[in-house]
N, C-alpha and C positions, 0 to 999 in steps of 0.2 A: 865681784859679788862674792860674798862669803857663804859657804855651805857648811852645814854641820857634819856631813859625811859624804863619801863618794856617791852613795846611792841618791842623795838629794841633788848632787851636781848632775848626775846622769838624767834625773827627772826634770832638771832645770827649774827647781822650786826655789824661789827666793825665801830667805830666812830672815826674820826680824832681828836686828842687831841692837841690844840694849846698851845705852851709854848713860853713865851717871856723872853729873856735873854739880858739885856742891848741893844746892837746894833744889835741883831740878833733875828729873828722870826723863830721859828721851829714848824712845824706841823708834828706829828707822828701818825701813825696808826698801830694797831696790830690786829692779827687774833683771833679766838676763843680760841686759846691755849696760849694767851698772848705773842706770838712771834711777834717781830717787823717785819712788812711787808714792811715798807717804811717810808720815811720822806722827807720833803722839808725844806730847810734852806735858808733864805734870809737875807743877811747882809746889814746893813746901814752904810753909810760913817760917820766916826768919825768927831766931830766938829773940825774946824781949831784951835780954842783956845786950845783944849786939845792936839792936835798934837804939837803945839808950846811949851807948857809946857814940854811935854815928850822929845822933841828934846833937850831942854836946859839941862834937867836932864841927858840925854844920853851923851851929849857933856862933861858935868862935870865928869861923870863916866869914860869916855875915858881918860880925863886928869889925873884923879887919877891913872888909870892903867898905863899910859905912864910915870908917874913920879916915879914908883917903878920898880926896876930892876928884882925882883923875880916875875915871872908870877903868881905863886900860891898866894903870899901875895897880889899882885896887884888886882887879881880877888876878893879876900876876902874883901879888903878895899873898892873896888867899890860896892860890894853887901851890905856891912855895911852902905854905904852912902845912898842907895836907900830908905829904909823905912822912914827915917827922912824927905826925900823930899816929899814923898807921903802923909804924915800926915799933912803937912803944906798947 
């Protein structure tokens, strides 16, 4: 358990721990036994520019999959295409 200061530890008061992850803000709190007792998660809307880029990549992945008759190979080729697009 994380405490803000020694007096909080002596009083055994759990302190909420904020965590930021890209488009999401998470606040967690635990009890004196380090057991998670709750959390609050707030998501933020993704930028339209990012959505536009991902939509184009997804459309191209679908085209790759539709151009190959074997579904297993189509999926593999589509997944192989993805990392190169994310790096650029």
